[in-house]
KEKE-3310 file (N, C-alpha, C; in steps of 0.2 Angstrom, whole numbers, plus 5000, padded with zeros to 4 digits):
npx = (4971:4973:4967:4978:4988:4984:4980:4994:5001:4993:4997:5011:5010:5001:4988:4971:4959:4946:4944:4944:4937:4929:4917:4914:4916:4917:4923:4925:4928:4944:4954:4972:4983:4999:5008:5023:5040:5042:5032:5021:5011:5017:5025:5019:5008:4989:4977:4964:4952:4960:4966:4980:4990:5003:5013:5024:5036:5042:5039:5050:5053:5040:5040:5051:5045:5033:5040:5048:5048:5042:5034:5024:5012:5000:4997:4993:4992:4986:4983:4979:4989:4990:5003:5012:5007:5008:5022:5027:5020:5027:5041:5035:5039:5030:5016:5004:4999:4986:4981:4974:4963:4956:4967:4962:4957:4951:4952:4947:4951:4966:4983:4986:4997:5010:5026:5041:5042:5028:5023:5021:5025:5009:4994:4977:4969:4977:4991:4989:4988:5001:5007:5002:5003:5014:5025:5025:5034:5027:5030:5020:5023:5018:5019:5032:5050:5061:5076:5092:5107)
npy = (4964:4975:4985:4984:4988:5002:5005:5005:5016:5026:5025:5029:5041:5047:5056:5052:5058:5054:5042:5024:5014:5000:4985:4968:4961:4972:4987:5006:5020:5025:5039:5045:5056:5062:5052:5043:5036:5026:5020:5006:5006:5015:5006:4995:4988:4991:4986:4990:5000:5015:5029:5036:5053:5062:5077:5086:5096:5102:5095:5088:5082:5075:5066:5058:5055:5045:5038:5027:5015:4998:4994:4994:4997:5003:5021:5038:5055:5072:5086:5104:5107:5100:5096:5097:5088:5074:5075:5071:5059:5053:5049:5044:5026:5014:5003:5008:5025:5035:5050:5064:5055:5041:5026:5014:5008:5001:4995:4984:4983:4986:4982:4975:4977:4977:4986:4983:4975:4974:4967:4956:4953:4955:4956:4955:4961:4962:4959:4947:4937:4935:4934:4925:4912:4902:4902:4891:4883:4871:4859:4850:4836:4830:4824:4813:4822:4826:4827:4833:4824)
npz = (5089:5082:5091:5102:5095:5095:5108:5113:5105:5109:5124:5122:5119:5107:5102:5103:5096:5095:5101:5106:5099:5101:5098:5101:5086:5079:5074:5075:5065:5069:5071:5073:5080:5081:5078:5081:5076:5086:5090:5090:5080:5070:5062:5058:5049:5050:5045:5048:5051:5054:5054:5053:5059:5052:5056:5045:5039:5027:5008:5004:5017:5020:5011:5014:5025:5020:5014:5024:5029:5030:5021:5006:5000:4997:4993:4996:4990:4994:4985:4980:4972:4957:4948:4958:4966:4956:4956:4969:4970:4962:4971:4979:4986:4982:4977:4972:4970:4975:4969:4978:4982:4992:4999:4998:4985:4972:4954:4943:4929:4932:4935:4951:4966:4978:4983:4991:5007:5006:4993:4981:4964:4952:4953:4943:4930:4913:4920:4929:4920:4914:4927:4933:4923:4916:4902:4889:4876:4864:4853:4840:4830:4815:4803:4795:4795:4783:4785:4774:4774)
capx = (4977:4972:4967:4984:4991:4981:4983:5001:5002:4991:5001:5017:5010:4998:4982:4966:4953:4938:4943:4946:4928:4927:4912:4915:4920:4914:4927:4923:4935:4949:4960:4978:4988:5005:5011:5029:5042:5042:5027:5019:5006:5020:5030:5016:5000:4984:4971:4958:4947:4963:4968:4986:4989:5010:5015:5030:5038:5042:5037:5054:5052:5034:5041:5056:5040:5031:5045:5050:5040:5045:5029:5024:5006:4997:4998:4989:4993:4982:4985:4977:4993:4990:5008:5017:5005:5010:5030:5028:5018:5032:5043:5033:5039:5023:5014:5000:4996:4981:4980:4966:4957:4959:4972:4957:4953:4952:4950:4947:4957:4973:4988:4987:5001:5013:5031:5045:5035:5019:5022:5027:5021:5004:4987:4971:4969:4983:4995:4986:4989:5008:5009:5001:5005:5021:5024:5029:5033:5025:5027:5019:5025:5012:5021:5039:5052:5068:5083:5098:5112)
capy = (4965:4983:4987:4983:4996:5009:5008:5007:5023:5030:5026:5033:5050:5048:5058:5046:5061:5050:5037:5018:5011:4991:4981:4962:4961:4979:4993:5012:5023:5030:5044:5044:5060:5063:5045:5043:5029:5022:5017:5000:5007:5018:5002:4989:4989:4988:4985:4992:5007:5018:5034:5041:5060:5064:5083:5087:5104:5102:5091:5082:5078:5070:5060:5054:5050:5041:5031:5026:5010:4991:4991:4998:4993:5009:5028:5044:5062:5076:5092:5108:5107:5093:5093:5096:5081:5071:5073:5068:5053:5049:5049:5037:5019:5010:4997:5011:5030:5039:5057:5066:5048:5037:5023:5010:5010:4994:4995:4978:4983:4988:4977:4976:4974:4983:4986:4980:4969:4972:4963:4951:4953:4960:4953:4960:4963:4959:4957:4941:4931:4935:4932:4916:4910:4900:4902:4885:4880:4863:4857:4843:4834:4825:4820:4813:4826:4822:4832:4831:4820)
capz = (5089:5081:5099:5105:5091:5097:5115:5111:5103:5116:5130:5119:5118:5102:5103:5098:5098:5093:5106:5104:5099:5097:5102:5099:5081:5074:5075:5073:5063:5074:5071:5077:5080:5081:5076:5081:5075:5093:5091:5085:5074:5065:5058:5058:5046:5055:5039:5050:5051:5059:5050:5058:5054:5054:5052:5042:5038:5019:5004:5004:5024:5019:5006:5018:5029:5017:5013:5030:5030:5024:5019:5000:4995:4992:4997:4995:4991:4994:4986:4976:4964:4953:4947:4964:4968:4953:4957:4976:4971:4959:4973:4986:4986:4982:4970:4970:4973:4971:4970:4980:4983:4996:4997:4998:4980:4966:4948:4941:4924:4935:4939:4958:4970:4981:4984:4998:5012:5005:4987:4977:4958:4952:4952:4940:4922:4910:4924:4932:4914:4915:4934:4934:4917:4913:4895:4887:4869:4862:4846:4837:4822:4813:4797:4796:4792:4779:4783:4772:4777)
cpx = (4977:4972:4973:4989:4990:4983:4991:5005:5000:4995:5009:5016:5004:4991:4976:4959:4945:4938:4945:4940:4926:4923:4912:4919:4919:4919:4924:4930:4939:4955:4966:4982:4993:5007:5019:5034:5042:5037:5024:5017:5011:5024:5027:5008:4996:4980:4965:4958:4953:4967:4975:4989:4998:5010:5022:5030:5039:5040:5043:5055:5046:5035:5045:5051:5036:5036:5049:5046:5046:5040:5028:5016:5002:4998:4993:4992:4989:4985:4981:4982:4995:4998:5013:5015:5008:5018:5031:5026:5024:5037:5042:5035:5032:5021:5009:5000:4992:4982:4974:4961:4962:4961:4969:4954:4955:4948:4952:4952:4963:4977:4987:4991:5007:5021:5036:5041:5029:5018:5025:5021:5016:5000:4983:4974:4975:4989:4995:4989:4997:5010:5007:5001:5013:5019:5029:5027:5031:5026:5024:5020:5022:5014:5029:5042:5058:5072:5088:5102:5118)
cpy = (4974:4986:4988:4989:5001:5010:5008:5015:5027:5032:5031:5039:5051:5052:5055:5053:5059:5043:5030:5014:5004:4989:4973:4963:4968:4984:4999:5015:5026:5032:5045:5050:5060:5055:5046:5035:5026:5019:5010:5002:5011:5012:4995:4991:4986:4985:4984:4998:5012:5022:5037:5047:5061:5071:5082:5095:5104:5096:5085:5079:5073:5065:5055:5050:5044:5035:5027:5021:5005:4990:4997:4998:4999:5016:5033:5050:5065:5082:5097:5107:5101:5090:5092:5087:5075:5070:5070:5061:5048:5045:5043:5031:5014:5007:5003:5018:5033:5046:5060:5059:5043:5030:5016:5011:5002:4994:4989:4976:4985:4983:4980:4971:4980:4983:4984:4976:4969:4971:4959:4948:4956:4954:4957:4961:4957:4954:4948:4935:4932:4932:4926:4910:4907:4898:4895:4887:4873:4863:4849:4840:4828:4821:4821:4819:4822:4828:4828:4828:4823)
cpz = (5086:5087:5104:5102:5094:5103:5116:5112:5107:5122:5127:5116:5113:5104:5098:5101:5098:5098:5103:5105:5098:5103:5097:5091:5075:5078:5072:5070:5068:5071:5077:5078:5083:5084:5077:5080:5081:5093:5087:5080:5068:5061:5056:5054:5049:5052:5045:5049:5054:5052:5055:5055:5058:5052:5050:5041:5029:5014:5003:5010:5023:5013:5009:5021:5027:5015:5018:5033:5025:5021:5012:4996:4992:4996:4993:4993:4989:4992:4980:4970:4963:4951:4952:4966:4964:4953:4965:4973:4967:4963:4979:4983:4987:4977:4967:4973:4969:4973:4971:4978:4990:4994:4997:4991:4974:4958:4943:4934:4925:4937:4947:4961:4974:4979:4990:5001:5009:4997:4984:4970:4959:4950:4948:4934:4918:4914:4927:4926:4915:4921:4936:4929:4916:4906:4892:4879:4869:4855:4844:4830:4821:4807:4797:4794:4789:4781:4778:4774:4773)
residu = (UNK:UNK:UNK:UNK:UNK:UNK:UNK:UNK:UNK:UNK:UNK:UNK:UNK:UNK:UNK:UNK:UNK:UNK:UNK:UNK:UNK:UNK:UNK:UNK:UNK:UNK:UNK:UNK:UNK:UNK:UNK:UNK:UNK:UNK:UNK:UNK:UNK:UNK:UNK:UNK:UNK:UNK:UNK:UNK:UNK:UNK:UNK:UNK:UNK:UNK:UNK:UNK:UNK:UNK:UNK:UNK:UNK:UNK:UNK:UNK:UNK:UNK:UNK:UNK:UNK:UNK:UNK:UNK:UNK:UNK:UNK:UNK:UNK:UNK:UNK:UNK:UNK:UNK:UNK:UNK:UNK:UNK:UNK:UNK:UNK:UNK:UNK:UNK:UNK:UNK:UNK:UNK:UNK:UNK:UNK:UNK:UNK:UNK:UNK:UNK:UNK:UNK:UNK:UNK:UNK:UNK:UNK:UNK:UNK:UNK:UNK:UNK:UNK:UNK:UNK:UNK:UNK:UNK:UNK:UNK:UNK:UNK:UNK:UNK:UNK:UNK:UNK:UNK:UNK:UNK:UNK:UNK:UNK:UNK:UNK:UNK:UNK:UNK:UNK:UNK:UNK:UNK:UNK:UNK:UNK:UNK:UNK:UNK:UNK)
# end
């Protein structure tokens, strides 16, 4: 499946400087330069060791490109300007956004989940209790009550 996505991108003009190296069930990391909207890899989650690179002219254009997806599990913003990175992170529609860190990162005490087609609720930490618990009220009367008539 991942090979099909990469070959489609390559046939449609993407540059894969490291090539596609897959042997049995082992795949080497693949870099995809020049990803474009008409490529399957642009629209589909690969869930493989694939890094796509797309250039943009402005912060606004970068945010637009980051949000141009039906998925929104995790994102990352890299910048030496922490204030700008925080502003950009707030504009990206994803359940998780890491600044100067990889998108694959998990903290057991943090709620995990995405937005759009990448998420349905949250799990992990206290979020799991709320997400996987149905709150009910049950009372038990052990002594008869006397109500005024």
